[in-house]
C-alpha positions in Angstrom: 0.1 0.0 -0.2 2.9 2.3 1.0 4.6 1.5 -2.4 1.5 2.4 -4.4 1.1 5.7 -2.6 4.7 6.6 -3.3 4.2 5.6 -7.0 1.1 7.6 -7.1 2.8 10.7 -5.6 5.8 10.4 -8.0 3.4 10.2 -10.9 1.4 13.2 -9.8 4.8 15.3 -9.8 5.6 14.1 -13.4 2.3 14.8 -15.0 2.8 18.5 -15.2 6.1 18.2 -17.1 4.8 15.5 -19.3 1.6 17.3 -20.1 3.9 20.5 -21.1 6.4 18.3 -23.1 6.7 19.2 -26.7 7.9 17.7 -30.0 10.1 20.3 -31.7 10.5 19.9 -35.3 13.8 21.4 -36.8 15.3 21.6 -40.2 19.0 22.3 -40.3 21.8 22.8 -42.6 24.8 20.5 -41.6 27.5 23.0 -40.7 26.6 23.0 -37.0 25.3 19.3 -36.9 27.8 17.8 -34.4 27.6 20.5 -31.9 23.9 21.0 -32.2 23.3 17.3 -31.6 25.4 17.0 -28.5 23.6 20.1 -27.2 20.0 18.8 -28.1 20.8 15.6 -26.2 21.4 17.8 -23.0 18.3 19.8 -23.7 16.0 16.9 -24.1 17.3 15.3 -20.9 16.8 18.6 -18.8 13.6 19.8 -20.4 11.6 16.7 -21.2 10.9 18.0 -24.9 11.7 15.8 -27.9 13.6 17.3 -30.8 13.3 15.8 -34.4 15.7 17.3 -36.8 16.0 17.0 -40.6 19.6 17.8 -41.7 20.3 18.8 -45.4 21.9 21.3 -47.6 21.1 24.9 -47.9 19.2 24.6 -51.3 17.3 21.6 -49.9 16.3 23.6 -46.7 15.2 26.4 -49.1 13.0 24.1 -51.2 11.4 22.2 -48.2 10.4 25.7 -46.7 9.1 27.0 -50.1 7.0 23.8 -50.5 5.3 24.6 -47.0 6.9 21.7 -45.0 6.0 22.3 -41.3 8.7 23.0 -38.8 9.2 24.9 -35.5 12.7 26.0 -35.9 15.1 26.8 -38.8 18.9 26.6 -38.4 21.0 27.9 -41.4 23.5 30.6 -42.3 22.2 34.1 -40.8 21.6 35.8 -44.2 19.7 32.7 -45.3 17.5 33.2 -42.1 17.1 36.9 -43.0 15.9 35.7 -46.4 13.3 33.5 -44.9 12.0 36.2 -42.6 11.7 38.4 -45.8 9.7 35.6 -47.4 7.4 35.2 -44.6 8.5 31.8 -43.7 10.4 32.9 -40.4 9.1 35.0 -37.8 10.6 38.8 -37.9 12.9 39.5 -35.0 13.4 35.8 -34.1 16.9 35.3 -35.7 19.4 34.3 -32.9 22.9 33.6 -33.9 24.2 30.2 -32.9 27.9 29.7 -34.0 30.3 30.7 -36.7 32.8 28.7 -38.8 35.6 29.4 -41.3 36.3 27.6 -44.4 39.2 24.9 -44.5 40.8 22.3 -46.8 41.0 18.6 -46.4 42.7 15.8 -48.3 42.2 12.0 -48.4 43.4 10.1 -45.4 47.1 9.6 -45.4 47.7 12.0 -48.5 50.5 14.5 -48.1 49.0 17.7 -46.7 49.8 20.7 -49.0 50.9 24.2 -47.9 48.1 26.7 -47.5 49.7 28.9 -44.9 49.6 32.0 -47.2 47.7 33.2 -50.2 50.7 32.6 -52.3 51.0 29.0 -51.0 47.2 28.4 -51.3 47.4 29.6 -55.0 50.3 27.1 -55.8 48.5 24.3 -54.0 45.2 24.9 -56.2 47.2 25.2 -59.5 49.0 21.9 -58.6 45.8 20.0 -57.6 44.3 17.7 -60.2 40.8 18.2 -58.9 39.1 20.5 -56.3 35.8 19.7 -54.4 33.6 22.6 -53.1 29.9 22.6 -51.7 26.7 24.3 -52.7 26.4 26.1 -49.5 28.0 29.3 -48.2 31.5 28.0 -48.2 31.2 26.9 -51.8 30.0 30.2 -52.9 32.7 31.9 -51.0 35.5 29.7 -52.6 34.4 30.8 -56.0 35.3 34.4 -55.1 38.6 33.2 -53.3 39.6 31.7 -56.7 38.7 35.1 -58.5 40.9 37.0 -55.7 43.8 34.7 -56.3 43.4 35.5 -60.0 43.1 31.7 -60.9 39.4 31.3 -61.5 39.8 30.3 -65.2 42.8 28.1 -64.5 41.0 25.9 -61.9 37.5 26.0 -63.4 38.0 22.6 -65.3 39.2 21.0 -62.0 36.2 21.9 -59.9 33.6 19.4 -58.7 30.5 20.7 -56.8 28.7 18.3 -54.5 24.9 18.1 -54.6 23.0 19.9 -51.9 23.1 18.1 -48.5 26.2 16.0 -49.5 29.4 16.6 -47.5 32.6 17.5 -49.7 34.4 15.1 -47.6 32.6 12.2 -49.7 34.3 13.5 -52.8 37.7 13.6 -51.1 37.3 10.2 -49.2 36.4 8.5 -52.4 39.3 10.1 -54.5 36.9 11.9 -56.7 38.8 15.0 -55.8 42.4 15.5 -54.6 41.5 18.4 -52.2 38.2 20.0 -51.1 36.9 23.1 -49.2 33.9 23.3 -46.8 33.1 24.6 -43.4 35.8 23.5 -40.9 33.2 21.8 -38.7 31.9 19.7 -41.5 35.5 18.4 -42.3 37.1 17.8 -38.8 34.8 14.8 -38.1 34.6 13.2 -41.5 35.9 9.7 -41.9 38.4 8.9 -44.6 40.0 12.4 -44.9 42.6 14.5 -43.1 41.7 18.2 -42.2 44.7 20.3 -43.5 43.8 23.7 -42.0 41.9 26.9 -42.5 42.1 29.3 -45.3 44.9 31.8 -44.7 43.9 34.9 -42.5 43.5 37.4 -45.4 41.2 35.0 -47.3 39.4 33.6 -44.4 35.8 34.6 -43.9 33.6 33.4 -41.0 30.1 32.4 -41.6 27.6 32.9 -38.8 24.8 30.2 -38.5 21.6 31.3 -36.8 18.2 29.9 -35.8 14.9 31.4 -36.6 11.2 30.5 -35.4 9.2 29.2 -38.3 6.2 31.4 -39.1 3.9 28.2 -38.8 5.5 27.0 -35.7 3.1 25.0 -33.4 5.7 24.8 -30.7 7.1 28.3 -30.9 7.7 28.5 -27.1 9.5 25.2 -26.8 11.5 26.1 -29.9 12.6 29.3 -28.2 13.5 27.4 -25.1 15.7 25.2 -27.4 17.3 28.3 -29.1 18.2 29.6 -25.6 19.7 26.5 -24.4 22.1 26.1 -27.4 23.0 29.5 -27.5 23.7 29.9 -23.6 27.4 30.6 -22.2 27.4 26.9 -20.9 27.1 25.8 -24.6 30.3 27.3 -25.7 32.7 24.4 -24.9 30.3 22.0 -26.8 30.3 24.6 -29.7 34.3 24.9 -29.8 34.9 21.2 -29.4 33.2 20.7 -32.9 35.3 23.1 -34.9 33.2 26.1 -34.4 33.3 29.3 -32.5 30.3 30.7 -30.4 28.5 33.3 -32.1 
């Protein structure tokens, strides 16, 4: 009888939190994936909420949102969140910056690591490379401008291979389809079958800020805001740094 009373009392305490538990639906690009997943696991444990996330490339996220797929939270590059706000797909004023990443270079695992310590060294490496991988996301678009700045856009054009949206550049490098490849550093450091060489040299580096925005049709906007607050809190900084990112 006493045990039954204890169970009943415990259940009564749990009911409010269970009743308030929400399933938060998120669509996200991949650059922040590893840090995000670690933080989400902590959030689910402490909040009681469940988070379901679709990870894909920038172009695919844009297509999903354009087609009216239902989400509570969107995570992608900050300017892309701003675009979704202008399109009415994200709530005005809801953008919160999460993390930032630079662009880096990687080679197939065990291959010689080329010199990219300066703009001149990077230029020589790219001219010597037989093939170069890049993405359809922010880093890929930026690399095209880097080739222009280095004055080698025409010389490397025939060597370039772009991944489809949502596919890591590491896939091209690990399979040997490209000799070198560029992507967000956070997307290279964990990828199996490749070796991360390093970031673009200082004068050519540009940090991309990744942000969260509340979907205009969110059914769990309050819970989504709680998730954003959790992953951008000062306590999250160590997890963000561990995965090749900097806190925003």
